[in-house]
C-alpha positions in Angstrom: -1.9 104.0 120.9 1.6 102.9 119.9 2.1 105.4 117.6 1.0 108.2 119.8 3.2 107.0 122.6 6.3 106.7 120.3 5.8 110.2 119.4 5.6 111.2 122.7 8.9 109.7 123.6 10.7 111.2 120.8 9.4 114.4 122.1 10.8 114.0 125.7 14.1 112.4 124.3 14.6 115.9 122.4 13.3 117.9 125.1 15.6 115.9 127.6 18.6 117.2 125.5 17.4 120.7 125.8 17.6 121.9 129.1 21.1 120.6 129.5 22.2 122.6 126.5 20.9 125.5 127.6 22.6 125.1 130.7 26.0 124.2 129.1 25.8 126.9 126.6 25.8 129.7 129.7 28.3 127.6 131.6 30.7 127.3 128.4 30.4 131.3 127.4 28.4 130.5 124.2 25.6 132.9 125.5 24.8 134.9 128.9 25.3 138.0 130.8 28.7 137.2 131.7 31.6 139.1 130.2 32.4 138.2 126.3 29.5 135.9 126.2 27.1 136.6 123.4 23.6 138.2 123.8 22.4 135.7 121.0 23.2 132.2 120.2 21.3 129.6 118.0 21.6 125.7 118.7 21.1 122.8 116.8 20.5 119.1 118.0 22.6 116.8 115.9 20.8 113.6 117.3 17.5 115.1 116.9 18.5 115.9 113.3 19.9 112.5 112.6 16.7 111.1 114.2 14.2 113.0 111.5 16.7 111.9 109.0 16.2 108.1 110.0 12.5 108.8 110.2 11.8 109.6 106.6 14.1 107.2 104.8 12.5 104.5 107.3 9.1 105.6 106.5 9.3 105.4 102.9 11.7 102.3 102.7 8.9 100.2 104.8 6.6 101.2 102.4 8.4 101.0 99.0 8.6 97.7 96.9 12.1 96.3 97.2 14.6 97.8 94.7 12.6 100.9 94.0 15.0 104.1 93.4 14.4 106.8 95.8 16.2 110.3 96.6 15.5 112.2 99.6 16.7 115.6 98.7 16.9 118.3 101.7 15.4 121.4 100.7 18.3 123.6 100.8 16.6 127.0 101.6 15.3 125.6 104.8 18.6 125.2 106.3 21.3 126.8 103.8 24.4 125.8 106.3 27.1 123.5 104.8 27.9 121.3 107.7 24.3 120.6 108.1 23.8 119.7 104.7 27.1 117.8 105.5 25.6 115.9 108.3 22.1 115.1 106.3 24.3 113.7 103.7 26.2 111.4 105.8 22.6 110.3 106.7 21.6 109.5 103.1 20.0 112.5 101.9 21.0 114.9 98.9 19.9 118.2 98.3 17.5 120.5 96.6 18.4 123.6 95.4 16.7 126.6 93.8 19.4 129.0 93.5 23.2 129.3 92.3 24.0 130.1 95.9 22.1 127.0 97.1 23.9 124.7 94.5 27.3 125.9 95.7 26.7 125.3 99.3 25.5 121.5 98.3 28.7 121.4 96.6 30.6 122.9 99.3 29.2 119.9 101.4 30.1 117.1 99.1 26.8 116.1 97.7 27.2 114.7 94.1 25.5 115.9 91.6 23.4 112.6 90.9 21.8 113.2 94.5 21.1 117.2 93.6 17.6 118.4 92.1 17.5 121.9 90.5 14.5 123.6 91.2 13.4 127.6 90.8 10.9 129.6 88.6 13.2 132.0 87.2 16.4 129.7 86.1 19.0 131.4 83.9 20.5 130.2 81.2 23.7 130.0 82.8 22.1 127.8 85.6 20.5 125.3 83.2 23.7 124.9 81.5 25.7 124.3 84.5 23.2 121.8 85.8 22.9 120.0 82.6 26.9 120.1 82.7 27.0 118.7 85.8 24.4 115.7 85.7 22.5 117.8 88.3 18.5 116.9 88.0 16.5 119.8 86.7 12.8 120.3 87.1 11.7 122.9 84.6 8.9 125.4 85.5 6.9 126.6 82.6 6.9 126.4 78.5 9.4 129.4 78.2 12.0 127.3 80.4 11.1 124.1 78.4 11.9 125.8 74.9 15.0 127.0 76.3 15.9 123.3 77.5 15.0 122.6 73.7 17.9 125.0 72.5 20.6 123.2 75.1 19.3 119.8 74.8 19.0 120.0 70.9 22.7 121.2 70.4 23.6 118.1 72.3 25.2 115.1 70.4 23.9 112.7 72.9 20.7 112.6 75.6 21.7 114.8 78.5 22.8 112.6 81.4 20.9 115.1 83.5 17.4 113.4 84.4 14.9 116.7 83.0 11.0 116.9 84.1 8.4 119.4 84.3 6.7 120.7 87.4 2.9 120.6 87.4 0.5 122.8 89.7 -2.6 120.3 90.4 -4.6 123.2 91.7 -6.0 121.4 94.2 -6.4 124.5 96.4 -4.6 126.4 99.1 -3.9 125.7 102.8 -4.0 127.8 105.9 -1.2 130.0 104.7 -2.1 131.7 101.4 1.6 132.9 101.1 2.8 129.2 101.0 0.3 127.5 99.5 1.6 126.1 95.8 -1.2 124.4 94.1 -3.6 127.2 94.2 -5.4 127.9 90.8 -3.3 131.0 90.5 0.0 129.9 91.9 3.2 131.3 90.1 4.8 127.4 90.3 4.8 125.3 87.9 2.5 124.4 84.7 -1.5 124.7 85.8 -2.7 121.3 85.3 -6.4 122.2 85.1 -5.9 125.3 82.6 -8.0 124.8 79.1 -5.9 122.5 77.3 -3.0 122.2 79.7 -3.1 118.5 80.2 -2.9 117.8 76.5 -0.3 120.1 76.0 1.7 118.1 78.6 1.3 115.1 77.1 2.6 116.2 73.6 5.7 118.0 75.2 6.4 114.9 76.7 5.8 112.8 73.1 8.0 115.5 71.8 10.9 114.8 73.9 11.9 111.4 74.9 14.5 112.8 76.8 11.6 114.4 79.3 11.7 111.5 81.6 10.3 113.0 85.2 7.3 114.7 86.7 7.6 117.4 89.5 5.0 118.5 92.3 5.1 120.2 95.5 1.5 120.5 96.7 2.4 120.5 100.4 3.8 123.5 102.9 3.0 124.4 106.4 -0.8 124.6 106.8 -1.6 122.3 104.4 -3.4 119.4 105.6 -1.8 115.9 104.5 -5.3 114.9 102.5 -4.7 117.9 100.3 -1.0 117.2 99.8 -1.9 113.5 98.9 -4.4 114.7 96.7 -1.5 116.8 94.8 0.4 113.5 94.4 -2.2 111.6 92.9 -2.8 114.1 90.0 0.9 113.9 89.9 0.7 110.0 89.6 -2.2 110.1 87.1 -0.5 112.1 84.4 2.5 110.0 84.5 0.2 106.8 83.7 -1.3 108.9 80.8 1.6 110.2 79.2 3.5 106.5 79.5 0.1 105.3 78.0 0.2 107.6 75.2 4.1 107.0 74.4 3.6 103.5 74.6 6.3 103.0 76.9 7.8 104.3 80.4 9.4 107.3 79.6 8.1 108.9 82.9 10.5 106.8 85.2 10.4 109.0 88.3 8.0 110.9 90.3 9.3 113.9 92.2 6.7 114.8 94.9 8.4 117.5 96.5 8.1 117.9 100.5 6.3 120.3 102.9 5.2 118.0 105.6 4.0 120.4 108.2 5.4 120.8 111.6 3.6 121.4 114.7 4.9 124.5 116.4 2.3 124.3 119.7 4.5 121.6 121.6 7.5 119.2 121.4 5.4 116.7 119.7 6.9 115.8 116.2 3.4 115.6 114.3 2.5 114.7 112.1 5.3 111.9 111.3 6.7 110.8 108.4 5.2 107.5 108.6 1.3 109.0 109.0 2.3 111.0 105.8 3.1 108.0 103.7 0.1 106.1 105.2 -2.0 108.9 103.7 -0.3 108.8 100.8 -0.6 104.9 100.1 -4.2 105.4 100.9 -4.6 108.3 98.1 -2.3 106.5 95.6 -1.3 103.2 96.2 0.1 102.4 93.2 3.0 105.0 94.0 4.8 102.5 96.0 4.5 99.5 93.9 8.0 100.2 92.2 6.7 101.2 88.7 8.4 104.5 89.3 11.3 106.0 91.2 10.7 108.4 93.7 12.1 112.0 94.8 11.1 113.9 98.0 12.2 117.4 98.7 11.1 118.0 102.7 12.7 121.0 104.3 11.1 122.4 107.4 9.7 118.9 108.8 13.6 117.5 108.9 14.7 120.3 110.7 12.7 122.9 112.7 11.9 120.9 116.0 15.9 120.6 116.1 16.9 124.4 116.3 16.8 126.8 119.6 17.3 130.4 119.7 18.8 131.7 123.2 18.4 135.3 123.8 19.8 137.5 126.7 16.9 139.5 128.3 18.3 143.0 128.4 16.0 145.1 129.9 12.6 145.0 130.9 10.0 147.7 131.4 6.0 148.4 131.7 4.1 150.7 129.4 0.3 151.1 129.5 0.3 148.5 132.2 1.9 146.0 129.8 4.9 144.1 131.3 7.8 143.9 128.3 11.0 142.4 127.9 13.4 143.6 125.6 15.7 140.5 124.1 18.6 140.1 121.5 16.2 137.6 119.4 13.5 139.5 117.0 12.8 140.2 113.3 16.5 139.1 112.3 15.9 135.5 113.6 12.0 135.2 113.5 11.3 137.3 110.3 7.7 135.7 109.5 6.5 135.8 113.3 7.8 139.6 113.4 5.7 140.2 110.3 2.8 137.5 110.3 2.9 136.3 113.9 -1.0 134.9 113.2 0.3 132.3 111.1 3.9 131.9 112.8 3.4 131.7 116.6 6.2 130.5 118.5 7.1 129.1 121.7 8.9 131.0 124.4 10.6 129.1 127.2 12.4 131.0 130.0 15.3 130.5 132.0 17.4 132.2 134.5 20.7 134.0 134.2 22.5 130.5 134.8 20.7 128.5 131.9 17.8 126.7 134.5 14.4 126.9 133.6 12.4 129.6 135.3 9.4 129.3 137.5 7.0 131.5 139.2 3.9 133.0 139.1 2.9 133.8 135.3 2.4 137.2 134.5 1.5 138.7 130.6 4.8 140.2 129.1 5.7 141.2 125.5 8.5 139.4 124.5 10.4 141.9 122.0 13.2 142.1 119.8 16.0 144.6 119.3 14.6 146.2 116.0 13.7 149.8 115.8 10.0 148.9 114.9 7.0 148.4 116.6 6.0 145.2 115.1 9.7 143.6 116.1 7.7 141.1 118.9 7.9 137.5 119.0 5.1 137.2 121.7 2.2 139.2 122.8 1.3 139.1 126.5 2.5 135.9 126.8 1.9 134.2 130.5 5.6 133.6 131.7 7.5 133.7 135.0 8.5 137.3 135.3 11.6 137.9 133.3 14.5 140.1 134.5 17.5 141.3 132.8 20.3 138.9 132.4 17.6 136.0 132.1 17.6 134.1 128.5 14.5 133.2 126.6 14.9 130.0 124.6 12.7 129.6 121.0 12.4 126.3 120.0 11.6 124.5 116.8 13.7 127.2 115.0 15.8 125.2 113.1 14.6 125.9 109.3 13.9 129.2 108.1 14.3 131.2 111.4 17.9 131.8 112.3 19.0 129.9 109.5 18.0 132.4 106.5 19.0 135.7 108.8 17.1 139.0 108.2 19.6 142.1 108.1 17.3 144.7 109.7 19.3 147.5 111.4 22.4 145.8 110.1 22.0 143.4 113.3 24.6 140.6 113.0 23.9 136.7 112.0 24.3 135.0 115.3 26.7 132.2 115.9 25.3 128.6 115.4 26.4 125.7 117.1 25.5 122.1 116.9 25.4 120.1 120.1 25.3 116.6 121.1 25.0 115.1 124.3 27.2 112.3 125.5 26.2 109.1 127.6 27.5 110.7 130.7 25.6 113.8 130.0 28.2 116.1 128.7 27.1 118.6 126.0 29.7 119.2 123.2 29.3 121.9 120.7 30.7 122.5 117.4 30.6 125.9 115.2 28.4 125.5 112.5 28.8 129.3 111.7 30.2 131.9 113.2 29.0 135.4 114.6 28.9 137.8 111.8 31.2 140.9 113.2 30.6 144.5 112.5 33.6 144.7 110.1 31.7 142.3 107.9 28.8 143.8 108.1 30.7 147.2 106.6 31.9 145.2 103.8 28.9 144.0 102.7 27.6 147.5 102.9 30.4 148.5 100.4 32.7 149.8 103.1 35.8 149.5 100.6 33.9 151.5 98.0 32.9 154.6 100.1 33.7 157.1 97.5 32.1 155.6 94.5 29.4 158.1 94.2 31.4 161.2 94.6 
């Protein structure tokens, strides 16, 4: 009961910051119908992000044996924004990267190599060489990548400073969203643990390579229940114990258990909590917390999602076939998964008037449409809301990860500005620019504007 009250309290405080931020965004000209105001802006709640980081680190610190090494590496793909990575680093987190671009972002944010982890199913030789040279931890995805590392490490005069491990696929099954389930029988990620001969091959691979000191798994994601995530981690721990027993020493010293904690998109409540996740792990594999192994986590969505808000102007309203439609500036470019897979990625719509105050009135079924030129560019269908009018605003909460942070350039729609906000004790809302709005000249440049005669 107390834990549930705490969750509701956190939700209430986050919602209490949101509405003042919307009003302030309109008053300060960041969004709205006034001349010069943008029709679309995205906000990040700095206090909320810090609270999530503290909840993560605190949940594990309370459960782990004293002195256990632990690195919480934020999955950069969830919010590839340098100021966000810097904020999380200040809160004690590192970075998990899966491309040269993400590594460059982490380095630009000042995240040190020893707090960075490189994961990807398709690392190039150049990426591997760079990671080894910098001392960045590497999780190899498959036997061919391991053979490539054999060549790179074998030519070194001394063992690599970079920790190296293998990613396994425990093949524990899918969650509710097939496209995001990474631990299915045929997942493209990692070495399939239950395939014939795979377990024996893995043990032999470690015995032949003393420099393999880590094991990695990522069995969670949106739509995957905690029990299934924990089952994958239990498989990882059991394999580490088997390898170390065969080696006669503690060769595997660190377990990278990935991330993938699901997020509640139905309300402001932040569930499941990191504390609940840790409790599920302690129940499934209690030895994980006894200090025998260092731990690495790779959470992304669960740290950022609840702390992002899209604000978009309603440009026009119309009726078609008796259906009311609000045409807004937020659509597939900021909510790509919702537009293409609405059943798996439904979003809430919060109505505001032109001054940024929550809008009230009798609910009317309305489609909330985006600006892109295809019929499926919808954020919601027949959603019951107070009747919207041109100049009103819609807010789309829970969008701090994988929504506006990963822009989709349909129709050459520009990337919107992103601002972080804080609310002072006196109630003043202060904004800081995180990413500027993209102007049309940048769109032209990206589209080869300086090379217009190249094909003539």
